[in-house]
PAZAPA-4460 file (N, C-alpha, C; in steps of 0.05 Angstrom, whole numbers, plus 32768, in hexadecimal, padded with zeros to 4 digits):
% residues 229
    n_x    n_y    n_z   ca_x   ca_y   ca_z    c_x    c_y    c_z   seq   type   mol
   8274   8104   8232   825F   8104   821E   8244   80FE   822A     1      X     A
   8230   810E   8225   8215   810A   8231   8207   80F4   8224     2      X     A
   81F2   80E9   8231   81E2   80D4   8225   81D5   80DE   820C     3      X     A
   81CC   80F7   820B   81BF   8102   81F4   81D2   8103   81DC     4      X     A
   81EC   810B   81E2   8200   810D   81CD   8206   80F1   81C2     5      X     A
   8208   80DD   81D4   820E   80C2   81CB   81F7   80B8   81B9     6      X     A
   81DE   80BE   81C2   81C7   80B5   81B2   81C7   80C2   8197     7      X     A
   81CD   80DC   8196   81CE   80EA   817C   81E3   80DF   816A     8      X     A
   81FB   80D9   8175   8211   80CF   8165   820B   80B3   815B     9      X     A
   81FD   80A3   816B   81F5   8088   8162   81E2   808A   814B    10      X     A
   81CE   809C   814D   81BB   80A1   8138   81C8   80AA   811F    11      X     A
   81DC   80BC   8122   81EA   80C7   810B   81FA   80B0   80FD    12      X     A
   8206   809F   810D   8215   8089   8101   8204   8077   80F0    13      X     A
   81EC   8071   80FA   81D9   8060   80EB   81D1   806E   80D1    14      X     A
   81CB   8088   80D3   81C3   8097   80BC   81D8   8098   80A6    15      X     A
   81F2   809B   80AF   8208   809B   809C   820B   8080   808F    16      X     A
   8208   806B   80A0   820A   8050   8095   81F5   804B   807F    17      X     A
   81DD   8056   8084   81C8   8052   8071   81CD   8060   8057    18      X     A
   81DC   8076   8058   81E1   8085   803F   81F2   8076   802C    19      X     A
   8200   8061   8036   820F   8050   8025   8202   8034   8022    20      X     A
   81E8   8034   8024   81D8   801C   8027   81D9   8009   800F    21      X     A
   81CC   7FF3   8012   81CB   7FDE   7FFD   81B8   7FE6   7FE7    22      X     A
   81BF   7FDF   7FCF   81AE   7FE5   7FB8   8194   7FD6   7FBA    23      X     A
   817F   7FE1   7FAF   8164   7FD5   7FB0   8165   7FB9   7FA3    24      X     A
   8158   7FA6   7FAF   8158   7F8B   7FA5   814E   7F8B   7F88    25      X     A
   815C   7F7C   7F77   8155   7F7B   7F5A   8147   7F61   7F54    26      X     A
   8130   7F5E   7F5F   8120   7F46   7F5B   810E   7F48   7F43    27      X     A
   8103   7F31   7F3B   80F1   7F2F   7F25   80D5   7F35   7F30    28      X     A
   80CA   7F4C   7F2A   80B0   7F54   7F35   8099   7F43   7F2B    29      X     A
   809B   7F39   7F12   8086   7F28   7F08   8085   7F0E   7F17    30      X     A
   809D   7F03   7F1D   809F   7EEA   7F2D   8095   7EF0   7F49    31      X     A
   809D   7F07   7F53   8095   7F0F   7F6E   8077   7F11   7F71    32      X     A
   806A   7F1C   7F5C   804D   7F1E   7F5C   8040   7F02   7F5D    33      X     A
   804C   7EF0   7F4E   8041   7ED4   7F4D   8043   7EC7   7F69    34      X     A
   805A   7ECB   7F76   805D   7EC0   7F91   8049   7ECE   7FA4    35      X     A
   8046   7EE8   7FA1   8034   7EF7   7FB3   8017   7EED   7FB0    36      X     A
   800F   7EE6   7F98   7FF3   7EDF   7F93   7FED   7EC1   7F93    37      X     A
   8003   7EB1   7F8E   7FFE   7E94   7F8C   8011   7E83   7F9E    38      X     A
   8024   7E90   7FAB   8038   7E81   7FBA   804E   7E77   7FA7    39      X     A
   8061   7E68   7FB2   8078   7E5F   7FA1   8076   7E42   7F9B    40      X     A
   8061   7E34   7FA3   805F   7E18   7F9D   8071   7E06   7FAD    41      X     A
   807F   7E11   7FC0   8093   7E02   7FD0   808F   7E07   7FEE    42      X     A
   8077   7E0E   7FF5   8071   7E11   8012   806A   7E2D   801A    43      X     A
   8070   7E41   800A   806A   7E5D   8010   804E   7E63   8005    44      X     A
   803C   7E6A   8016   8021   7E72   800E   8021   7E8D   8001    45      X     A
   800C   7E94   7FF3   8009   7EAE   7FE6   8009   7EC4   7FFC    46      X     A
   8019   7ED9   7FF7   801B   7EEF   800A   8000   7EFD   800D    47      X     A
   7FF0   7EFC   7FF7   7FD6   7F0A   7FF8   7FC3   7EFD   800C    48      X     A
   7FC8   7EE5   8014   7FB7   7ED7   8028   7FB4   7EE8   8041    49      X     A
   7FCB   7EF4   804A   7FCB   7F04   8062   7FCC   7F22   805C    50      X     A
   7FDC   7F29   8048   7FE1   7F46   8043   7FCE   7F52   802E    51      X     A
   7FBC   7F42   8024   7FA8   7F4D   8012   7FB1   7F51   7FF5    52      X     A
   7F9F   7F54   7FE2   7FA7   7F56   7FC6   7FB7   7F6F   7FBF    53      X     A
   7FB6   7F83   7FD0   7FC4   7F9C   7FCA   7FDC   7FA0   7FDE    54      X     A
   7FE1   7F8C   7FEF   7FF7   7F8E   8002   7FF2   7FA0   801A    55      X     A
   7FD9   7FA8   801D   7FD3   7FBC   8032   7FCF   7FAE   804E    56      X     A
   7FCF   7F94   804F   7FCD   7F87   8068   7FB1   7F87   8074    57      X     A
   7FB0   7F80   808E   7F96   7F7F   809C   7F9B   7F87   80B9    58      X     A
   7F93   7F9F   80C0   7F99   7FAA   80DA   7F8D   7F99   80F0    59      X     A
   7F74   7F90   80ED   7F67   7F80   8102   7F75   7F66   8107    60      X     A
   7F80   7F5A   80F2   7F8D   7F40   80F5   7FAB   7F43   80FB    61      X     A
   7FB6   7F5C   80FB   7FD2   7F60   8101   7FE5   7F5D   80EA    62      X     A
   7FDA   7F5C   80D1   7FEC   7F59   80BA   7FF3   7F75   80AF    63      X     A
   800C   7F7C   80AD   8014   7F97   80A5   8011   7F9D   8088    64      X     A
   8011   7FB7   8082   8011   7FC1   8067   802E   7FBE   805C    65      X     A
   8032   7FAF   8047   804D   7FAC   803C   8050   7FB8   8020    66      X     A
   803A   7FC5   8016   803B   7FD1   7FFB   804E   7FE9   7FFB    67      X     A
   8061   7FE9   7FE9   8074   7FFF   7FE6   808B   7FFD   7FF9    68      X     A
   808D   7FE8   800A   80A4   7FE6   801C   80BE   7FE3   800C    69      X     A
   80D3   7FEF   8016   80ED   7FEC   800A   80F5   7FCE   8007    70      X     A
   80FD   7FC7   7FEF   8103   7FAB   7FE9   8119   7F9F   7FFA    71      X     A
   812E   7FB0   7FFF   8144   7FA6   8010   813A   7FA1   802D    72      X     A
   8129   7FB3   8037   811E   7FAF   8052   810D   7F96   8053    73      X     A
   80FB   7F93   8040   80E9   7F7B   8040   80FA   7F62   803D    74      X     A
   810E   7F62   802C   8120   7F4B   8029   812D   7F44   8043    75      X     A
   8137   7F59   8051   8144   7F54   806B   8131   7F47   807F    76      X     A
   8118   7F51   8080   8105   7F45   8093   80FF   7F28   808C    77      X     A
   80FD   7F22   8072   80F8   7F06   806B   810F   7EF4   8072    78      X     A
   8128   7EFE   806E   813F   7EEF   8077   8140   7EEB   8095    79      X     A
   8139   7F00   80A4   8138   7EFF   80C1   8123   7EEB   80CB    80      X     A
   810C   7EEB   80BE   80F7   7ED7   80C5   8102   7EBA   80C0    81      X     A
   810F   7EB6   80A9   8119   7E9C   80A2   812E   7E92   80B6    82      X     A
   813F   7EA5   80BF   8154   7E9E   80D2   814A   7E9C   80EE    83      X     A
   8133   7EA7   80F4   8129   7EA8   810F   8132   7EC0   811E    84      X     A
   8140   7ED2   8111   8149   7EEB   811E   8131   7EFC   8125    85      X     A
   811D   7EFC   8114   8103   7F09   811A   80EF   7EF2   811B    86      X     A
   80E1   7EF1   8131   80CF   7EDA   8135   80B2   7EE0   812F    87      X     A
   80A5   7ECF   8120   8089   7ED1   811B   807F   7EB6   8111    88      X     A
   806C   7EAA   811E   8064   7E8E   8117   8058   7E8B   80FC    89      X     A
   804D   7EA1   80F1   8041   7EA0   80D6   8057   7EA5   80C1    90      X     A
   8068   7EB9   80C6   807B   7EC1   80B1   8093   7EAE   80AF    91      X     A
   809B   7EA2   80C5   80B3   7E91   80C5   80B1   7E7A   80B1    92      X     A
   809C   7E69   80B1   809B   7E54   809E   8098   7E5E   8081    93      X     A
   808A   7E74   807E   8088   7E80   8063   80A3   7E88   8059    94      X     A
   80B2   7E97   8069   80CC   7EA1   8060   80E0   7E8A   805C    95      X     A
   80DE   7E75   806C   80F0   7E5E   8069   80EC   7E50   804F    96      X     A
   80D3   7E51   8045   80CD   7E43   802C   80D5   7E53   8013    97      X     A
   80DE   7E6C   8017   80E6   7E7C   8000   8103   7E79   7FF9    98      X     A
   8109   7E77   7FE0   8125   7E77   7FD7   812F   7E94   7FD7    99      X     A
   8149   7E97   7FD3   8154   7EB2   7FD1   8148   7EC2   7FBA   100      X     A
   8144   7EB5   7FA3   8138   7EC2   7F8D   811B   7ECA   7F93   101      X     A
   810D   7EB8   7FA1   80F1   7EBE   7FA9   80F1   7ED7   7FBB   102      X     A
   8103   7ED9   7FCE   8104   7EF0   7FE0   8109   7F0A   7FD1   103      X     A
   811C   7F09   7FBF   8123   7F21   7FB0   810B   7F29   7F9E   104      X     A
   80FE   7F16   7F92   80E8   7F1C   7F80   80CF   7F26   7F8E   105      X     A
   80C8   7F19   7FA4   80B0   7F22   7FB2   80B5   7F3D   7FC0   106      X     A
   80CD   7F42   7FC8   80D4   7F5C   7FD4   80D3   7F72   7FBF   107      X     A
   80DD   7F6D   7FA8   80DC   7F80   7F92   80BF   7F86   7F8A   108      X     A
   80AF   7F71   7F89   8093   7F74   7F82   8085   7F87   7F95   109      X     A
   8087   7F82   7FAF   8079   7F92   7FC2   8084   7FAF   7FC3   110      X     A
   809D   7FB2   7FBD   80A8   7FCE   7FBB   809B   7FDC   7FA4   111      X     A
   8094   7FCE   7F8E   8089   7FDA   7F76   806C   7FE3   7F7A   112      X     A
   805F   7FD9   7F8F   8043   7FE2   7F94   8043   7FFE   7F9E   113      X     A
   802D   800C   7F99   802C   8028   7FA0   802C   802D   7FBE   114      X     A
   803D   803F   7FC6   803E   8048   7FE2   802D   8061   7FE4   115      X     A
   801D   8064   7FFA   800A   807A   7FFC   8017   8095   8003   116      X     A
   8031   8095   8008   803D   80AD   8013   8052   80B9   8000   117      X     A
   8052   80D3   7FFE   8067   80E1   7FEF   8071   80F8   8000   118      X     A
   8089   8101   7FFB   8095   8117   800B   8086   8131   8005   119      X     A
   8084   8141   8019   8078   815C   8016   808A   8170   8022   120      X     A
   8085   8189   801E   8095   819E   8029   8095   819D   8048   121      X     A
   80AB   81A5   8054   80AD   81A4   8071   8097   81B4   807E   122      X     A
   808C   81A9   8094   8078   81B7   80A3   807F   81B4   80C0   123      X     A
   8080   81CB   80CF   8087   81CA   80EB   8072   81B9   80FA   124      X     A
   807C   81A8   810D   8069   8197   811C   8058   81A7   812F   125      X     A
   8040   819E   8133   802D   81AA   8145   8032   81A1   8161   126      X     A
   803A   81B2   8174   803F   81A9   8190   8027   819C   819D   127      X     A
   800F   81A2   8192   7FF7   8196   819E   7FF2   817A   8193   128      X     A
   8001   8171   817F   7FFE   8157   8173   8017   8146   817C   129      X     A
   8014   8136   8191   802C   8128   819B   8038   8114   8188   130      X     A
   8027   8107   8177   8031   80F5   8163   8043   8103   814F   131      X     A
   8039   8119   8144   8048   8128   8130   8062   8133   813D   132      X     A
   8060   813C   8156   8078   8146   8163   808D   8131   8166   133      X     A
   8085   8119   816E   8098   8103   8171   80A4   80FC   8156   134      X     A
   8094   80FC   8141   809E   80F4   8126   80B2   8108   811C   135      X     A
   80AD   8122   8120   80BE   8137   8115   80D4   8142   8128   136      X     A
   80CF   8141   8142   80E2   814D   8155   80EC   8138   8169   137      X     A
   80DD   8124   816F   80E5   8111   8183   80DF   811B   819F   138      X     A
   80EB   810D   81B3   80E8   8115   81CF   8104   8112   81DB   139      X     A
   8115   8126   81D6   8131   8123   81DE   8135   8124   81FC   140      X     A
   8122   812F   820B   8124   812E   8228   8125   8111   8232   141      X     A
   8119   80FF   8222   8119   80E3   8228   8129   80D2   8215   142      X     A
   813C   80E0   8207   814E   80D3   81F4   813F   80C3   81DE   143      X     A
   8129   80CF   81D4   811A   80C4   81BE   811D   80D6   81A6   144      X     A
   812C   80CC   8191   812F   80DD   8179   8116   80DF   8169   145      X     A
   8114   80F2   8157   80FD   80F4   8145   80FC   80DB   8134   146      X     A
   80E5   80CF   8131   80E2   80B7   8122   80EB   80BA   8105   147      X     A
   80E6   80D2   80FA   80ED   80D8   80DE   810B   80D9   80DA   148      X     A
   811B   80DC   80EF   8138   80DD   80EC   8142   80C2   80E2   149      X     A
   8135   80AD   80E8   813C   8092   80DE   812A   8089   80C7   150      X     A
   8110   808E   80CA   80FD   8084   80B7   80F7   8096   80A0   151      X     A
   8105   80AD   809F   8103   80BF   8088   80EB   80D2   8088   152      X     A
   80EB   80E5   8076   80D5   80F9   8075   80BA   80EC   8073   153      X     A
   80A8   80F4   8084   808D   80E9   8084   808D   80CB   8089   154      X     A
   80A2   80C1   8096   80A3   80A4   809C   80A3   8093   8083   155      X     A
   80B0   809C   806E   80B0   808E   8054   80C2   8076   8054   156      X     A
   80D4   8073   8068   80E7   805D   8069   8102   8064   805D   157      X     A
   8117   8057   8068   8132   805C   805F   8141   8042   805D   158      X     A
   8149   803A   8044   8159   8023   8040   814E   8009   804B   159      X     A
   8160   7FF6   8052   8156   7FDC   805A   8154   7FD9   8078   160      X     A
   8158   7FEF   8087   8157   7FED   80A4   813E   7FFB   80B0   161      X     A
   8134   8010   80A3   811F   8020   80AF   8107   801F   809C   162      X     A
   80F1   8011   80A3   80DA   800E   8091   80C9   8027   8090   163      X     A
   80B9   8029   807B   80A4   803E   807A   8090   8039   8090   164      X     A
   8088   804F   809D   8075   804E   80B2   805A   805A   80AA   165      X     A
   805B   806E   8099   8042   807C   8091   802E   8069   8084   166      X     A
   8016   8069   808E   8001   8058   8083   8000   803D   808E   167      X     A
   8014   8036   809E   8014   801C   80AB   7FFE   801B   80C1   168      X     A
   7FF3   8004   80C5   7FDE   8001   80D9   7FE8   8008   80F5   169      X     A
   7FD9   8019   8103   7FE2   8021   811E   7FE5   8009   8130   170      X     A
   7FD3   7FF6   812E   7FD5   7FDE   813F   7FEE   7FCE   813A   171      X     A
   7FF7   7FCC   8121   800F   7FBE   811B   8028   7FCD   8125   172      X     A
   8028   7FE7   8121   803F   7FF7   812A   8041   7FF4   8149   173      X     A
   802B   7FF5   8157   802C   7FF3   8174   8036   7FD7   817C   174      X     A
   802D   7FC2   816E   8036   7FA7   8175   8054   7FA4   8171   175      X     A
   8060   7FB2   815D   807C   7FB0   8159   808C   7FBF   816E   176      X     A
   8082   7FD7   8176   808F   7FE6   818B   8090   7FD5   81A5   177      X     A
   8079   7FC9   81AB   8078   7FB8   81C3   808A   7F9F   81C0   178      X     A
   808C   7F95   81A8   809E   7F7E   81A4   80BB   7F85   81A9   179      X     A
   80C3   7F9D   81A0   80DF   7FA6   81A6   80E2   7FAB   81C4   180      X     A
   80CD   7FB6   81D1   80CF   7FBB   81ED   80D2   7FA2   81FD   181      X     A
   80C3   7F8D   81F6   80C4   7F74   8207   80D9   7F60   81FC   182      X     A
   80E7   7F67   81E7   80FD   7F57   81DE   80F6   7F41   81CA   183      X     A
   80DD   7F3F   81C2   80D6   7F2B   81AE   80DD   7F32   8192   184      X     A
   80E4   7F4C   818D   80EF   7F54   8174   8109   7F63   8179   185      X     A
   811F   7F5C   816C   8138   7F69   8171   814A   7F69   8158   186      X     A
   813E   7F6D   8141   814E   7F6B   8128   8152   7F87   811B   187      X     A
   8153   7F9C   812B   8157   7FB7   8121   8174   7FBF   8124   188      X     A
   817E   7FD2   8115   819A   7FDA   8116   81A1   7FE7   8131   189      X     A
   81B8   7FDD   813C   81C2   7FE8   8156   81AE   7FE8   816D   190      X     A
   8199   7FD8   816A   8184   7FD6   817E   8178   7FF1   8186   191      X     A
   8176   8002   8172   816B   801D   8177   814E   801C   8181   192      X     A
   813E   800A   8175   8122   800A   817B   811D   7FFF   8197   193      X     A
   812D   7FEE   81A1   812A   7FE4   81BC   812C   7FFB   81D0   194      X     A
   8140   800C   81CD   8143   8022   81DF   812D   8036   81DD   195      X     A
   8125   803B   81C4   810F   804F   81C0   80F5   8043   81CB   196      X     A
   80EF   802A   81C5   80D6   801E   81CF   80D5   801E   81EE   197      X     A
   80EC   801A   81FA   80EC   801A   8218   80E6   8036   8223   198      X     A
   80ED   804B   8214   80EA   8066   821E   80CF   8073   8216   199      X     A
   80C2   8067   8203   80A8   8072   81FB   8093   806D   8210   200      X     A
   8082   8080   8216   806C   807C   8229   8055   806F   8219   201      X     A
   8042   8064   8227   802B   8058   821A   801C   806D   8209   202      X     A
   801A   8085   8214   800D   809B   8205   801C   80A2   81EC   203      X     A
   8036   80A2   81ED   8046   80A8   81D6   8044   8092   81C1   204      X     A
   8043   8079   81C9   8040   8063   81B6   8025   8066   81A7   205      X     A
   8010   806C   81B5   7FF6   806F   81A8   7FF7   8087   8195   206      X     A
   8003   809D   819E   8004   80B5   818E   8014   80B1   8174   207      X     A
   802B   80A5   8176   803C   80A3   815E   8031   808E   814B   208      X     A
   8026   8078   8155   801B   8064   8142   8002   806E   8134   209      X     A
   7FF1   807C   8142   7FDA   8088   8136   7FE1   809E   8122   210      X     A
   7FF6   80AD   8128   7FFF   80C2   8116   8008   80B6   80FB   211      X     A
   8019   80A2   80FC   8023   8097   80E3   800D   8088   80D4   212      X     A
   7FFB   807B   80E2   7FE5   806D   80D4   7FD4   8081   80C4   213      X     A
   7FCF   8099   80CF   7FBE   80AC   80C2   7FCD   80C0   80B0   214      X     A
   7FE8   80BE   80AF   7FF7   80D2   80A0   7FF1   80D4   8083   215      X     A
   7FED   80BE   8074   7FE7   80C1   8057   7FCE   80D1   8052   216      X     A
   7FB9   80CD   8063   7FA1   80DC   8060   7FA5   80F9   8067   217      X     A
   7FB6   80FE   807B   7FBC   811A   8082   7FCB   8128   806C   218      X     A
   7FDF   811B   8060   7FEE   8126   804A   7FDD   812C   8032   219      X     A
   7FCB   8119   802C   7FB9   811D   8016   7FA7   8135   801A   220      X     A
   7F9E   8139   8033   7F8E   8150   8039   7F9D   816A   8036   221      X     A
   7FB6   816A   803E   7FC7   8182   803C   7FCB   8189   801E   222      X     A
   7FD0   8174   800E   7FD5   8178   7FF1   7FBC   8184   7FE4   223      X     A
   7FA4   8179   7FEB   7F8B   8183   7FE0   7F86   819F   7FE8   224      X     A
   7F8C   81A6   8001   7F88   81C1   800B   7F9A   81D4   7FFC   225      X     A
   7FB2   81CC   7FF7   7FC5   81DD   7FE9   7FBC   81E2   7FCC   226      X     A
   7FB1   81CD   7FBF   7FA8   81D0   7FA4   7F90   81E3   7FA2   227      X     A
   7F7F   81E3   7FB7   7F67   81F3   7FB6   7F6B   8211   7FBF   228      X     A
   7F84   8217   7FC6   7F89   8233   7FCF   7F88   8246   7FB7   229      X     A
***
């Protein structure tokens, strides 16, 4: 069995597993909004302090966009921060101060916020656009699958393992790829991201992170162009 075949089978196994994934967290969104805007009164500060009133984060400060993130994915990240499986000096004490009900509620609340991306009809990737090519086709010569194979059409996210990428700050996406590469983050399924991060070139990292950051604007432009035809 070739390395490429093994990589493809591993990717298929993860995809099949996701198809039987966990149901979306059924938290109290009203309670989640209260925690997000005021904290929980037990040590967890308001999420809006770092992630902003709309959950869009702050690229310059390194705080990611969490609006519209899958509730199961967000819940898993909060649990991982609390356990120390995913390390972050800001998020760990916050997550530790949350109860299970708090986690489910705040996760459900952020999922309820508008995500900037919707699926559109398939469009062949432009070979001259390395970010788009990586997202839609990958780089199989270097055993790098298309990002959308795990993260879904237009990087919209899939289940509790693969977050939405479209519209996320390029600087944050880059920081996470580098974290997987240097081993400071390792809470992904089957350690897929570690292998991919190791094989991505610096140019590819810049191309793919900038592509996903600008994707909502690109999709909006395509939709407007289509309407005006």
